[in-house]
C-alpha positions as CSV (number, residue, x, y, z in Angstrom):
1,X,-69.3,-7.5,22.8
2,X,-72.4,-5.9,24.7
3,X,-74.3,-2.7,24.4
4,X,-74.2,-0.1,27.0
5,X,-76.8,2.5,28.1
6,X,-75.1,5.9,28.2
7,X,-75.7,9.4,29.9
8,X,-78.7,10.5,27.6
9,X,-81.0,8.0,29.4
10,X,-80.4,9.6,32.8
11,X,-83.8,11.1,33.7
12,X,-85.3,10.0,30.2
13,X,-85.8,6.1,30.9
14,X,-88.2,5.9,27.9
15,X,-88.1,2.0,28.0
16,X,-88.9,1.4,24.5
17,X,-85.7,-0.7,24.7
18,X,-87.1,-3.0,27.3
19,X,-90.1,-3.8,24.9
20,X,-87.8,-4.9,22.1
21,X,-85.1,-6.9,23.9
22,X,-85.6,-10.6,23.0
23,X,-83.6,-11.7,26.0
24,X,-84.9,-9.4,28.6
25,X,-81.6,-8.0,29.7
26,X,-82.6,-4.3,30.2
27,X,-83.6,-3.3,33.6
28,X,-85.4,-1.9,35.5
29,X,-88.6,-2.2,33.3
30,X,-91.5,0.1,34.3
31,X,-93.3,-2.9,35.9
32,X,-90.4,-3.6,38.1
33,X,-89.9,-2.4,41.7
34,X,-87.0,0.3,41.6
35,X,-88.1,1.7,38.2
36,X,-89.2,5.2,39.6
37,X,-86.0,5.4,41.7
38,X,-83.5,4.4,39.2
39,X,-81.6,7.1,37.4
40,X,-81.2,5.2,34.1
41,X,-81.9,1.8,32.6
42,X,-79.1,-0.7,32.4
43,X,-78.2,-3.5,30.1
44,X,-76.8,-6.8,31.6
45,X,-73.4,-7.4,29.8
46,X,-73.6,-11.2,30.5
47,X,-77.2,-11.6,28.9
48,X,-76.9,-9.1,26.0
49,X,-76.7,-11.0,22.8
50,X,-75.7,-8.0,20.6
51,X,-78.8,-8.1,18.5
52,X,-78.9,-4.2,18.0
53,X,-82.8,-4.0,18.6
54,X,-82.5,-1.7,21.6
55,X,-80.1,0.8,19.7
56,X,-83.0,1.2,17.0
57,X,-85.7,1.6,19.8
58,X,-84.0,4.2,21.9
59,X,-85.3,7.8,21.2
60,X,-82.5,9.5,22.8
61,X,-79.6,7.7,21.2
62,X,-78.3,6.6,24.5
63,X,-77.3,3.0,23.5
64,X,-73.9,2.3,21.8
65,X,-71.9,-1.0,21.4
66,X,-69.4,-1.3,24.2
67,X,-66.5,-0.7,21.8
68,X,-68.0,2.5,20.5
69,X,-68.9,4.2,23.8
70,X,-67.5,7.7,23.5
71,X,-64.5,8.7,25.7
72,X,-66.8,11.0,27.9
73,X,-69.2,8.2,28.7
74,X,-66.7,5.3,29.5
75,X,-67.7,5.1,32.8
76,X,-71.1,3.8,31.8
77,X,-69.5,0.5,30.9
78,X,-69.0,-0.2,34.5
79,X,-72.0,1.4,35.7
80,X,-74.2,-0.9,33.5
81,X,-72.3,-4.0,34.7
82,X,-72.2,-3.0,38.4
83,X,-76.2,-2.6,38.5
84,X,-76.2,-6.4,37.9
85,X,-73.5,-7.1,40.6
86,X,-75.4,-5.6,43.4
87,X,-78.1,-7.4,45.2
88,X,-81.4,-6.0,44.7
């Protein structure tokens, strides 16, 4: 299982989650190119270790476990994964 960043992150991009992630699987960070252009932040499903640290850090409750993503946000599972498939 992995965690997914959902719709509440759009336009928010607080980045508190990037600071607490022990495996650096949330991108783009504020220090990375593309941060300003990105609509939201994304969790790499291959790197996520399911530690839950990002969930607690997110001030807008945008992060949920993949198996708990609400029906209206199911598309964000693919959106997060696809971010890491496209060459940057």
